[in-house]
CHARMM internal coordinates of N, CA and C (Angstrom, degrees):
IC EDIT
DIST 1 N 1 CA 1.4512
DIST 1 CA 1 C 1.5241
ANGL 1 N 1 CA 1 C 108.62
DIST 1 C 2 N 1.3004
ANGL 1 CA 1 C 2 N 116.06
DIHE 1 N 1 CA 1 C 2 N 132.86
DIST 2 N 2 CA 1.4631
ANGL 1 C 2 N 2 CA 120.83
DIHE 1 CA 1 C 2 N 2 CA -179.38
DIST 2 CA 2 C 1.5201
ANGL 2 N 2 CA 2 C 109.73
DIHE 1 C 2 N 2 CA 2 C -74.01
DIST 2 C 3 N 1.3182
ANGL 2 CA 2 C 3 N 114.61
DIHE 2 N 2 CA 2 C 3 N 130.32
DIST 3 N 3 CA 1.4620
ANGL 2 C 3 N 3 CA 119.65
DIHE 2 CA 2 C 3 N 3 CA 175.71
DIST 3 CA 3 C 1.5167
ANGL 3 N 3 CA 3 C 108.29
DIHE 2 C 3 N 3 CA 3 C -76.02
DIST 3 C 4 N 1.3110
ANGL 3 CA 3 C 4 N 115.84
DIHE 3 N 3 CA 3 C 4 N 160.60
DIST 4 N 4 CA 1.4636
ANGL 3 C 4 N 4 CA 118.84
DIHE 3 CA 3 C 4 N 4 CA 174.24
DIST 4 CA 4 C 1.5205
ANGL 4 N 4 CA 4 C 108.47
DIHE 3 C 4 N 4 CA 4 C -70.64
DIST 4 C 5 N 1.3041
ANGL 4 CA 4 C 5 N 115.83
DIHE 4 N 4 CA 4 C 5 N 159.47
DIST 5 N 5 CA 1.4665
ANGL 4 C 5 N 5 CA 120.89
DIHE 4 CA 4 C 5 N 5 CA -177.31
DIST 5 CA 5 C 1.5274
ANGL 5 N 5 CA 5 C 111.96
DIHE 4 C 5 N 5 CA 5 C -56.56
DIST 5 C 6 N 1.3086
ANGL 5 CA 5 C 6 N 117.93
DIHE 5 N 5 CA 5 C 6 N -29.07
DIST 6 N 6 CA 1.4588
ANGL 5 C 6 N 6 CA 120.92
DIHE 5 CA 5 C 6 N 6 CA -179.50
DIST 6 CA 6 C 1.5276
ANGL 6 N 6 CA 6 C 111.64
DIHE 5 C 6 N 6 CA 6 C -68.05
DIST 6 C 7 N 1.3352
ANGL 6 CA 6 C 7 N 117.42
DIHE 6 N 6 CA 6 C 7 N -25.34
DIST 7 N 7 CA 1.4599
ANGL 6 C 7 N 7 CA 121.12
DIHE 6 CA 6 C 7 N 7 CA -177.58
DIST 7 CA 7 C 1.5232
ANGL 7 N 7 CA 7 C 112.93
DIHE 6 C 7 N 7 CA 7 C -88.94
DIST 7 C 8 N 1.3077
ANGL 7 CA 7 C 8 N 117.97
DIHE 7 N 7 CA 7 C 8 N -18.53
DIST 8 N 8 CA 1.4631
ANGL 7 C 8 N 8 CA 121.33
DIHE 7 CA 7 C 8 N 8 CA 178.23
DIST 8 CA 8 C 1.5243
ANGL 8 N 8 CA 8 C 107.50
DIHE 7 C 8 N 8 CA 8 C -86.60
DIST 8 C 9 N 1.3072
ANGL 8 CA 8 C 9 N 116.24
DIHE 8 N 8 CA 8 C 9 N 126.96
DIST 9 N 9 CA 1.4596
ANGL 8 C 9 N 9 CA 121.46
DIHE 8 CA 8 C 9 N 9 CA -176.55
DIST 9 CA 9 C 1.5371
ANGL 9 N 9 CA 9 C 109.65
DIHE 8 C 9 N 9 CA 9 C -114.53
DIST 9 C 10 N 1.3352
ANGL 9 CA 9 C 10 N 117.58
DIHE 9 N 9 CA 9 C 10 N 80.79
DIST 10 N 10 CA 1.4674
ANGL 9 C 10 N 10 CA 118.70
DIHE 9 CA 9 C 10 N 10 CA 179.25
DIST 10 CA 10 C 1.5284
ANGL 10 N 10 CA 10 C 110.78
DIHE 9 C 10 N 10 CA 10 C -74.02
DIST 10 C 11 N 1.3087
ANGL 10 CA 10 C 11 N 113.64
DIHE 10 N 10 CA 10 C 11 N 154.98
DIST 11 N 11 CA 1.4629
ANGL 10 C 11 N 11 CA 120.36
DIHE 10 CA 10 C 11 N 11 CA 173.08
DIST 11 CA 11 C 1.5241
ANGL 11 N 11 CA 11 C 105.98
DIHE 10 C 11 N 11 CA 11 C -113.92
DIST 11 C 12 N 1.3066
ANGL 11 CA 11 C 12 N 116.88
DIHE 11 N 11 CA 11 C 12 N 149.83
DIST 12 N 12 CA 1.4572
ANGL 11 C 12 N 12 CA 120.77
DIHE 11 CA 11 C 12 N 12 CA -176.01
DIST 12 CA 12 C 1.5219
ANGL 12 N 12 CA 12 C 110.70
DIHE 11 C 12 N 12 CA 12 C -115.81
DIST 12 C 13 N 1.3176
ANGL 12 CA 12 C 13 N 115.27
DIHE 12 N 12 CA 12 C 13 N 140.25
DIST 13 N 13 CA 1.4604
ANGL 12 C 13 N 13 CA 121.26
DIHE 12 CA 12 C 13 N 13 CA 169.60
DIST 13 CA 13 C 1.5179
ANGL 13 N 13 CA 13 C 106.15
DIHE 12 C 13 N 13 CA 13 C -94.76
DIST 13 C 14 N 1.3069
ANGL 13 CA 13 C 14 N 116.00
DIHE 13 N 13 CA 13 C 14 N 136.76
DIST 14 N 14 CA 1.4582
ANGL 13 C 14 N 14 CA 120.26
DIHE 13 CA 13 C 14 N 14 CA -177.48
DIST 14 CA 14 C 1.5250
ANGL 14 N 14 CA 14 C 109.81
DIHE 13 C 14 N 14 CA 14 C -122.72
DIST 14 C 15 N 1.3123
ANGL 14 CA 14 C 15 N 115.54
DIHE 14 N 14 CA 14 C 15 N 154.53
DIST 15 N 15 CA 1.4647
ANGL 14 C 15 N 15 CA 120.32
DIHE 14 CA 14 C 15 N 15 CA 176.43
DIST 15 CA 15 C 1.5319
ANGL 15 N 15 CA 15 C 108.96
DIHE 14 C 15 N 15 CA 15 C -85.10
DIST 15 C 16 N 1.3111
ANGL 15 CA 15 C 16 N 115.42
DIHE 15 N 15 CA 15 C 16 N -176.84
DIST 16 N 16 CA 1.4663
ANGL 15 C 16 N 16 CA 119.92
DIHE 15 CA 15 C 16 N 16 CA -176.75
DIST 16 CA 16 C 1.5220
ANGL 16 N 16 CA 16 C 113.66
DIHE 15 C 16 N 16 CA 16 C -63.85
DIST 16 C 17 N 1.3534
ANGL 16 CA 16 C 17 N 116.74
DIHE 16 N 16 CA 16 C 17 N -17.73
DIST 17 N 17 CA 1.4693
ANGL 16 C 17 N 17 CA 120.31
DIHE 16 CA 16 C 17 N 17 CA 178.33
DIST 17 CA 17 C 1.5278
ANGL 17 N 17 CA 17 C 112.10
DIHE 16 C 17 N 17 CA 17 C -95.03
DIST 17 C 18 N 1.3246
ANGL 17 CA 17 C 18 N 116.37
DIHE 17 N 17 CA 17 C 18 N 0.27
DIST 18 N 18 CA 1.4601
ANGL 17 C 18 N 18 CA 120.36
DIHE 17 CA 17 C 18 N 18 CA 179.53
DIST 18 CA 18 C 1.5181
ANGL 18 N 18 CA 18 C 114.38
DIHE 17 C 18 N 18 CA 18 C 87.82
DIST 18 C 19 N 1.3307
ANGL 18 CA 18 C 19 N 117.55
DIHE 18 N 18 CA 18 C 19 N 7.72
DIST 19 N 19 CA 1.4649
ANGL 18 C 19 N 19 CA 120.80
DIHE 18 CA 18 C 19 N 19 CA 177.89
DIST 19 CA 19 C 1.5210
ANGL 19 N 19 CA 19 C 110.04
DIHE 18 C 19 N 19 CA 19 C -80.87
DIST 19 C 20 N 1.3207
ANGL 19 CA 19 C 20 N 116.51
DIHE 19 N 19 CA 19 C 20 N 134.53
DIST 20 N 20 CA 1.4678
ANGL 19 C 20 N 20 CA 120.81
DIHE 19 CA 19 C 20 N 20 CA 178.35
DIST 20 CA 20 C 1.5254
ANGL 20 N 20 CA 20 C 109.17
DIHE 19 C 20 N 20 CA 20 C -65.39
DIST 20 C 21 N 1.3391
ANGL 20 CA 20 C 21 N 115.91
DIHE 20 N 20 CA 20 C 21 N 130.61
DIST 21 N 21 CA 1.4600
ANGL 20 C 21 N 21 CA 120.28
DIHE 20 CA 20 C 21 N 21 CA -178.53
DIST 21 CA 21 C 1.5262
ANGL 21 N 21 CA 21 C 112.84
DIHE 20 C 21 N 21 CA 21 C -121.03
DIST 21 C 22 N 1.3250
ANGL 21 CA 21 C 22 N 117.39
DIHE 21 N 21 CA 21 C 22 N -18.18
DIST 22 N 22 CA 1.4697
ANGL 21 C 22 N 22 CA 120.51
DIHE 21 CA 21 C 22 N 22 CA -178.82
DIST 22 CA 22 C 1.5261
ANGL 22 N 22 CA 22 C 109.17
DIHE 21 C 22 N 22 CA 22 C -158.69
DIST 22 C 23 N 1.3260
ANGL 22 CA 22 C 23 N 114.16
DIHE 22 N 22 CA 22 C 23 N 163.33
DIST 23 N 23 CA 1.4665
ANGL 22 C 23 N 23 CA 120.83
DIHE 22 CA 22 C 23 N 23 CA 179.23
DIST 23 CA 23 C 1.5236
ANGL 23 N 23 CA 23 C 108.53
DIHE 22 C 23 N 23 CA 23 C -121.99
DIST 23 C 24 N 1.3074
ANGL 23 CA 23 C 24 N 116.06
DIHE 23 N 23 CA 23 C 24 N 137.66
DIST 24 N 24 CA 1.4571
ANGL 23 C 24 N 24 CA 122.31
DIHE 23 CA 23 C 24 N 24 CA 174.46
DIST 24 CA 24 C 1.5235
ANGL 24 N 24 CA 24 C 106.19
DIHE 23 C 24 N 24 CA 24 C -118.59
DIST 24 C 25 N 1.3383
ANGL 24 CA 24 C 25 N 115.23
DIHE 24 N 24 CA 24 C 25 N 128.12
DIST 25 N 25 CA 1.4629
ANGL 24 C 25 N 25 CA 118.80
DIHE 24 CA 24 C 25 N 25 CA 179.59
DIST 25 CA 25 C 1.5218
ANGL 25 N 25 CA 25 C 110.20
DIHE 24 C 25 N 25 CA 25 C -140.22
DIST 25 C 26 N 1.2962
ANGL 25 CA 25 C 26 N 115.42
DIHE 25 N 25 CA 25 C 26 N 162.52
DIST 26 N 26 CA 1.4517
ANGL 25 C 26 N 26 CA 123.16
DIHE 25 CA 25 C 26 N 26 CA 176.95
DIST 26 CA 26 C 1.5254
ANGL 26 N 26 CA 26 C 109.12
DIHE 25 C 26 N 26 CA 26 C -55.85
DIST 26 C 27 N 1.3432
ANGL 26 CA 26 C 27 N 118.21
DIHE 26 N 26 CA 26 C 27 N 138.54
DIST 27 N 27 CA 1.4669
ANGL 26 C 27 N 27 CA 121.73
DIHE 26 CA 26 C 27 N 27 CA -177.12
DIST 27 CA 27 C 1.5210
ANGL 27 N 27 CA 27 C 111.45
DIHE 26 C 27 N 27 CA 27 C -61.92
DIST 27 C 28 N 1.3106
ANGL 27 CA 27 C 28 N 117.85
DIHE 27 N 27 CA 27 C 28 N -37.00
DIST 28 N 28 CA 1.4756
ANGL 27 C 28 N 28 CA 120.51
DIHE 27 CA 27 C 28 N 28 CA 179.81
DIST 28 CA 28 C 1.5307
ANGL 28 N 28 CA 28 C 109.83
DIHE 27 C 28 N 28 CA 28 C -65.69
DIST 28 C 29 N 1.3305
ANGL 28 CA 28 C 29 N 117.29
DIHE 28 N 28 CA 28 C 29 N -41.71
DIST 29 N 29 CA 1.4641
ANGL 28 C 29 N 29 CA 120.41
DIHE 28 CA 28 C 29 N 29 CA 176.99
DIST 29 CA 29 C 1.5286
ANGL 29 N 29 CA 29 C 110.45
DIHE 28 C 29 N 29 CA 29 C -62.72
DIST 29 C 30 N 1.3335
ANGL 29 CA 29 C 30 N 116.04
DIHE 29 N 29 CA 29 C 30 N -40.42
DIST 30 N 30 CA 1.4681
ANGL 29 C 30 N 30 CA 120.23
DIHE 29 CA 29 C 30 N 30 CA 178.17
DIST 30 CA 30 C 1.5245
ANGL 30 N 30 CA 30 C 110.99
DIHE 29 C 30 N 30 CA 30 C -62.13
DIST 30 C 31 N 1.3331
ANGL 30 CA 30 C 31 N 116.76
DIHE 30 N 30 CA 30 C 31 N -46.61
DIST 31 N 31 CA 1.4627
ANGL 30 C 31 N 31 CA 120.42
DIHE 30 CA 30 C 31 N 31 CA -179.92
DIST 31 CA 31 C 1.5239
ANGL 31 N 31 CA 31 C 110.99
DIHE 30 C 31 N 31 CA 31 C -62.04
DIST 31 C 32 N 1.3155
ANGL 31 CA 31 C 32 N 116.56
DIHE 31 N 31 CA 31 C 32 N -41.76
DIST 32 N 32 CA 1.4643
ANGL 31 C 32 N 32 CA 120.31
DIHE 31 CA 31 C 32 N 32 CA 177.97
DIST 32 CA 32 C 1.5222
ANGL 32 N 32 CA 32 C 111.21
DIHE 31 C 32 N 32 CA 32 C -64.78
DIST 32 C 33 N 1.3203
ANGL 32 CA 32 C 33 N 116.89
DIHE 32 N 32 CA 32 C 33 N -39.51
DIST 33 N 33 CA 1.4546
ANGL 32 C 33 N 33 CA 120.97
DIHE 32 CA 32 C 33 N 33 CA 178.16
DIST 33 CA 33 C 1.5269
ANGL 33 N 33 CA 33 C 110.91
DIHE 32 C 33 N 33 CA 33 C -63.66
DIST 33 C 34 N 1.3233
ANGL 33 CA 33 C 34 N 117.02
DIHE 33 N 33 CA 33 C 34 N -43.35
DIST 34 N 34 CA 1.4644
ANGL 33 C 34 N 34 CA 120.65
DIHE 33 CA 33 C 34 N 34 CA 179.54
DIST 34 CA 34 C 1.5415
ANGL 34 N 34 CA 34 C 110.74
DIHE 33 C 34 N 34 CA 34 C -64.68
DIST 34 C 35 N 1.3231
ANGL 34 CA 34 C 35 N 117.25
DIHE 34 N 34 CA 34 C 35 N -39.40
DIST 35 N 35 CA 1.4628
ANGL 34 C 35 N 35 CA 121.17
DIHE 34 CA 34 C 35 N 35 CA 177.07
DIST 35 CA 35 C 1.5282
ANGL 35 N 35 CA 35 C 110.72
DIHE 34 C 35 N 35 CA 35 C -64.04
DIST 35 C 36 N 1.3232
ANGL 35 CA 35 C 36 N 116.52
DIHE 35 N 35 CA 35 C 36 N -41.59
DIST 36 N 36 CA 1.4626
ANGL 35 C 36 N 36 CA 121.33
DIHE 35 CA 35 C 36 N 36 CA 178.64
DIST 36 CA 36 C 1.5287
ANGL 36 N 36 CA 36 C 110.63
DIHE 35 C 36 N 36 CA 36 C -62.65
DIST 36 C 37 N 1.3284
ANGL 36 CA 36 C 37 N 116.83
DIHE 36 N 36 CA 36 C 37 N -43.22
DIST 37 N 37 CA 1.4625
ANGL 36 C 37 N 37 CA 120.77
DIHE 36 CA 36 C 37 N 37 CA 178.75
DIST 37 CA 37 C 1.5247
ANGL 37 N 37 CA 37 C 110.56
DIHE 36 C 37 N 37 CA 37 C -63.11
DIST 37 C 38 N 1.3281
ANGL 37 CA 37 C 38 N 117.24
DIHE 37 N 37 CA 37 C 38 N -40.97
DIST 38 N 38 CA 1.4682
ANGL 37 C 38 N 38 CA 120.45
DIHE 37 CA 37 C 38 N 38 CA 177.52
DIST 38 CA 38 C 1.5285
ANGL 38 N 38 CA 38 C 110.90
DIHE 37 C 38 N 38 CA 38 C -63.17
DIST 38 C 39 N 1.3284
ANGL 38 CA 38 C 39 N 116.72
DIHE 38 N 38 CA 38 C 39 N -42.02
DIST 39 N 39 CA 1.4656
ANGL 38 C 39 N 39 CA 120.65
DIHE 38 CA 38 C 39 N 39 CA 177.76
DIST 39 CA 39 C 1.5276
ANGL 39 N 39 CA 39 C 111.19
DIHE 38 C 39 N 39 CA 39 C -62.17
DIST 39 C 40 N 1.3252
ANGL 39 CA 39 C 40 N 117.23
DIHE 39 N 39 CA 39 C 40 N -40.06
DIST 40 N 40 CA 1.4635
ANGL 39 C 40 N 40 CA 120.59
DIHE 39 CA 39 C 40 N 40 CA 177.19
DIST 40 CA 40 C 1.5284
ANGL 40 N 40 CA 40 C 110.67
DIHE 39 C 40 N 40 CA 40 C -61.82
DIST 40 C 41 N 1.3290
ANGL 40 CA 40 C 41 N 116.65
DIHE 40 N 40 CA 40 C 41 N -41.40
DIST 41 N 41 CA 1.4618
ANGL 40 C 41 N 41 CA 120.77
DIHE 40 CA 40 C 41 N 41 CA 177.91
DIST 41 CA 41 C 1.5125
ANGL 41 N 41 CA 41 C 111.32
DIHE 40 C 41 N 41 CA 41 C -62.57
DIST 41 C 42 N 1.3367
ANGL 41 CA 41 C 42 N 116.78
DIHE 41 N 41 CA 41 C 42 N -42.18
DIST 42 N 42 CA 1.4592
ANGL 41 C 42 N 42 CA 120.83
DIHE 41 CA 41 C 42 N 42 CA 178.05
DIST 42 CA 42 C 1.5242
ANGL 42 N 42 CA 42 C 110.94
DIHE 41 C 42 N 42 CA 42 C -62.80
DIST 42 C 43 N 1.3332
ANGL 42 CA 42 C 43 N 116.42
DIHE 42 N 42 CA 42 C 43 N -42.78
DIST 43 N 43 CA 1.4635
ANGL 42 C 43 N 43 CA 120.43
DIHE 42 CA 42 C 43 N 43 CA -180.00
DIST 43 CA 43 C 1.5273
ANGL 43 N 43 CA 43 C 110.17
DIHE 42 C 43 N 43 CA 43 C -64.23
DIST 43 C 44 N 1.3222
ANGL 43 CA 43 C 44 N 117.09
DIHE 43 N 43 CA 43 C 44 N -40.10
DIST 44 N 44 CA 1.4638
ANGL 43 C 44 N 44 CA 121.10
DIHE 43 CA 43 C 44 N 44 CA 178.17
DIST 44 CA 44 C 1.5257
ANGL 44 N 44 CA 44 C 110.72
DIHE 43 C 44 N 44 CA 44 C -63.53
DIST 44 C 45 N 1.3309
ANGL 44 CA 44 C 45 N 116.87
DIHE 44 N 44 CA 44 C 45 N -43.86
DIST 45 N 45 CA 1.4702
ANGL 44 C 45 N 45 CA 120.43
DIHE 44 CA 44 C 45 N 45 CA 178.25
DIST 45 CA 45 C 1.5288
ANGL 45 N 45 CA 45 C 111.19
DIHE 44 C 45 N 45 CA 45 C -61.47
DIST 45 C 46 N 1.3173
ANGL 45 CA 45 C 46 N 117.45
DIHE 45 N 45 CA 45 C 46 N -39.04
DIST 46 N 46 CA 1.4612
ANGL 45 C 46 N 46 CA 121.37
DIHE 45 CA 45 C 46 N 46 CA 178.99
DIST 46 CA 46 C 1.5245
ANGL 46 N 46 CA 46 C 110.77
DIHE 45 C 46 N 46 CA 46 C -64.66
DIST 46 C 47 N 1.3164
ANGL 46 CA 46 C 47 N 117.10
DIHE 46 N 46 CA 46 C 47 N -44.52
DIST 47 N 47 CA 1.4710
ANGL 46 C 47 N 47 CA 121.07
DIHE 46 CA 46 C 47 N 47 CA 178.91
DIST 47 CA 47 C 1.5279
ANGL 47 N 47 CA 47 C 109.83
DIHE 46 C 47 N 47 CA 47 C -61.52
DIST 47 C 48 N 1.3364
ANGL 47 CA 47 C 48 N 116.91
DIHE 47 N 47 CA 47 C 48 N -43.95
DIST 48 N 48 CA 1.4710
ANGL 47 C 48 N 48 CA 120.55
DIHE 47 CA 47 C 48 N 48 CA 177.98
DIST 48 CA 48 C 1.5190
ANGL 48 N 48 CA 48 C 111.03
DIHE 47 C 48 N 48 CA 48 C -60.91
DIST 48 C 49 N 1.3296
ANGL 48 CA 48 C 49 N 117.53
DIHE 48 N 48 CA 48 C 49 N -43.85
DIST 49 N 49 CA 1.4620
ANGL 48 C 49 N 49 CA 121.46
DIHE 48 CA 48 C 49 N 49 CA -179.25
DIST 49 CA 49 C 1.5244
ANGL 49 N 49 CA 49 C 111.18
DIHE 48 C 49 N 49 CA 49 C -64.80
DIST 49 C 50 N 1.3238
ANGL 49 CA 49 C 50 N 116.64
DIHE 49 N 49 CA 49 C 50 N -39.89
DIST 50 N 50 CA 1.4635
ANGL 49 C 50 N 50 CA 119.94
DIHE 49 CA 49 C 50 N 50 CA 179.60
DIST 50 CA 50 C 1.5219
ANGL 50 N 50 CA 50 C 110.91
DIHE 49 C 50 N 50 CA 50 C -65.33
DIST 50 C 51 N 1.3176
ANGL 50 CA 50 C 51 N 117.36
DIHE 50 N 50 CA 50 C 51 N -37.82
DIST 51 N 51 CA 1.4671
ANGL 50 C 51 N 51 CA 120.40
DIHE 50 CA 50 C 51 N 51 CA 179.46
DIST 51 CA 51 C 1.5234
ANGL 51 N 51 CA 51 C 111.19
DIHE 50 C 51 N 51 CA 51 C -70.75
DIST 51 C 52 N 1.3263
ANGL 51 CA 51 C 52 N 116.76
DIHE 51 N 51 CA 51 C 52 N -32.65
DIST 52 N 52 CA 1.4522
ANGL 51 C 52 N 52 CA 121.82
DIHE 51 CA 51 C 52 N 52 CA -176.36
DIST 52 CA 52 C 1.5376
ANGL 52 N 52 CA 52 C 111.91
DIHE 51 C 52 N 52 CA 52 C -82.39
DIST 52 C 53 N 1.3122
ANGL 52 CA 52 C 53 N 116.87
DIHE 52 N 52 CA 52 C 53 N -25.91
DIST 53 N 53 CA 1.4666
ANGL 52 C 53 N 53 CA 121.47
DIHE 52 CA 52 C 53 N 53 CA -175.50
DIST 53 CA 53 C 1.5298
ANGL 53 N 53 CA 53 C 111.21
DIHE 52 C 53 N 53 CA 53 C -62.87
DIST 53 C 54 N 1.3112
ANGL 53 CA 53 C 54 N 115.26
DIHE 53 N 53 CA 53 C 54 N 138.05
DIST 54 N 54 CA 1.4603
ANGL 53 C 54 N 54 CA 119.93
DIHE 53 CA 53 C 54 N 54 CA 178.41
DIST 54 CA 54 C 1.5132
ANGL 54 N 54 CA 54 C 111.68
DIHE 53 C 54 N 54 CA 54 C -101.03
DIST 54 C 55 N 1.3002
ANGL 54 CA 54 C 55 N 116.77
DIHE 54 N 54 CA 54 C 55 N -15.76
DIST 55 N 55 CA 1.4573
ANGL 54 C 55 N 55 CA 120.43
DIHE 54 CA 54 C 55 N 55 CA 179.09
DIST 55 CA 55 C 1.5166
ANGL 55 N 55 CA 55 C 110.09
DIHE 54 C 55 N 55 CA 55 C 179.33
DIST 55 C 56 N 1.2967
ANGL 55 CA 55 C 56 N 115.55
DIHE 55 N 55 CA 55 C 56 N 161.65
DIST 56 N 56 CA 1.4462
ANGL 55 C 56 N 56 CA 121.14
DIHE 55 CA 55 C 56 N 56 CA -179.92
DIST 56 CA 56 C 1.5248
ANGL 56 N 56 CA 56 C 109.17
DIHE 55 C 56 N 56 CA 56 C -124.49
DIST 56 C 57 N 1.3112
ANGL 56 CA 56 C 57 N 115.30
DIHE 56 N 56 CA 56 C 57 N 148.75
DIST 57 N 57 CA 1.4551
ANGL 56 C 57 N 57 CA 121.65
DIHE 56 CA 56 C 57 N 57 CA 176.93
DIST 57 CA 57 C 1.5198
ANGL 57 N 57 CA 57 C 107.70
DIHE 56 C 57 N 57 CA 57 C -102.37
DIST 57 C 58 N 1.3249
ANGL 57 CA 57 C 58 N 117.31
DIHE 57 N 57 CA 57 C 58 N 128.54
DIST 58 N 58 CA 1.4666
ANGL 57 C 58 N 58 CA 119.00
DIHE 57 CA 57 C 58 N 58 CA 176.10
DIST 58 CA 58 C 1.5321
ANGL 58 N 58 CA 58 C 110.08
DIHE 57 C 58 N 58 CA 58 C -57.34
DIST 58 C 59 N 1.3128
ANGL 58 CA 58 C 59 N 116.82
DIHE 58 N 58 CA 58 C 59 N 145.12
DIST 59 N 59 CA 1.4593
ANGL 58 C 59 N 59 CA 121.38
DIHE 58 CA 58 C 59 N 59 CA -175.68
DIST 59 CA 59 C 1.5189
ANGL 59 N 59 CA 59 C 112.11
DIHE 58 C 59 N 59 CA 59 C -56.79
DIST 59 C 60 N 1.3107
ANGL 59 CA 59 C 60 N 117.82
DIHE 59 N 59 CA 59 C 60 N -44.63
DIST 60 N 60 CA 1.4710
ANGL 59 C 60 N 60 CA 120.20
DIHE 59 CA 59 C 60 N 60 CA -177.82
DIST 60 CA 60 C 1.5274
ANGL 60 N 60 CA 60 C 111.08
DIHE 59 C 60 N 60 CA 60 C -60.55
DIST 60 C 61 N 1.3222
ANGL 60 CA 60 C 61 N 117.67
DIHE 60 N 60 CA 60 C 61 N -40.62
DIST 61 N 61 CA 1.4624
ANGL 60 C 61 N 61 CA 120.72
DIHE 60 CA 60 C 61 N 61 CA 178.47
DIST 61 CA 61 C 1.5292
ANGL 61 N 61 CA 61 C 110.21
DIHE 60 C 61 N 61 CA 61 C -66.42
DIST 61 C 62 N 1.3127
ANGL 61 CA 61 C 62 N 116.32
DIHE 61 N 61 CA 61 C 62 N -43.98
DIST 62 N 62 CA 1.4585
ANGL 61 C 62 N 62 CA 120.49
DIHE 61 CA 61 C 62 N 62 CA 177.60
DIST 62 CA 62 C 1.5203
ANGL 62 N 62 CA 62 C 110.48
DIHE 61 C 62 N 62 CA 62 C -59.06
DIST 62 C 63 N 1.3126
ANGL 62 CA 62 C 63 N 115.85
DIHE 62 N 62 CA 62 C 63 N -44.83
DIST 63 N 63 CA 1.4621
ANGL 62 C 63 N 63 CA 121.41
DIHE 62 CA 62 C 63 N 63 CA -178.37
DIST 63 CA 63 C 1.5261
ANGL 63 N 63 CA 63 C 111.20
DIHE 62 C 63 N 63 CA 63 C -61.27
DIST 63 C 64 N 1.3232
ANGL 63 CA 63 C 64 N 117.20
DIHE 63 N 63 CA 63 C 64 N -42.59
DIST 64 N 64 CA 1.4683
ANGL 63 C 64 N 64 CA 121.10
DIHE 63 CA 63 C 64 N 64 CA -179.76
DIST 64 CA 64 C 1.5221
ANGL 64 N 64 CA 64 C 111.35
DIHE 63 C 64 N 64 CA 64 C -65.92
DIST 64 C 65 N 1.3306
ANGL 64 CA 64 C 65 N 117.14
DIHE 64 N 64 CA 64 C 65 N -38.58
DIST 65 N 65 CA 1.4586
ANGL 64 C 65 N 65 CA 120.69
DIHE 64 CA 64 C 65 N 65 CA -176.16
DIST 65 CA 65 C 1.5227
ANGL 65 N 65 CA 65 C 113.89
DIHE 64 C 65 N 65 CA 65 C -82.88
DIST 65 C 66 N 1.2934
ANGL 65 CA 65 C 66 N 118.22
DIHE 65 N 65 CA 65 C 66 N -35.88
DIST 66 N 66 CA 1.4562
ANGL 65 C 66 N 66 CA 121.50
DIHE 65 CA 65 C 66 N 66 CA -172.08
DIST 66 CA 66 C 1.5147
ANGL 66 N 66 CA 66 C 115.69
DIHE 65 C 66 N 66 CA 66 C -105.58
DIST 66 C 67 N 1.2962
ANGL 66 CA 66 C 67 N 116.62
DIHE 66 N 66 CA 66 C 67 N -22.89
DIST 67 N 67 CA 1.4678
ANGL 66 C 67 N 67 CA 119.06
DIHE 66 CA 66 C 67 N 67 CA -176.62
DIST 67 CA 67 C 1.5121
ANGL 67 N 67 CA 67 C 112.33
DIHE 66 C 67 N 67 CA 67 C -110.57
DIST 67 C 68 N 1.3243
ANGL 67 CA 67 C 68 N 114.68
DIHE 67 N 67 CA 67 C 68 N 41.29
DIST 68 N 68 CA 1.4651
ANGL 67 C 68 N 68 CA 119.72
DIHE 67 CA 67 C 68 N 68 CA 179.56
DIST 68 CA 68 C 1.5251
ANGL 68 N 68 CA 68 C 109.40
DIHE 67 C 68 N 68 CA 68 C -67.49
DIST 68 C 69 N 1.3581
ANGL 68 CA 68 C 69 N 116.33
DIHE 68 N 68 CA 68 C 69 N 138.48
DIST 69 N 69 CA 1.4819
ANGL 68 C 69 N 69 CA 119.88
DIHE 68 CA 68 C 69 N 69 CA 179.76
DIST 69 CA 69 C 1.5208
ANGL 69 N 69 CA 69 C 111.88
DIHE 68 C 69 N 69 CA 69 C -68.79
END
COOR INIT
IC SEED 1 N 1 CA 1 C
IC BUILD
């Protein structure tokens, strides 16, 4: 489960001028963040598919037509 941003404590690498150049974070937080991003992508794909769909076939009808023994 992704923690809220307040619970993630990243550390920053800075250049000689003090500009942030990289982020260092706990590996578990990173893994959770990557999983959350993947879930967001899946949700976006589902929304796109639902908007694009012109109709749905009930499962039983699909099963009778496509899964014939």
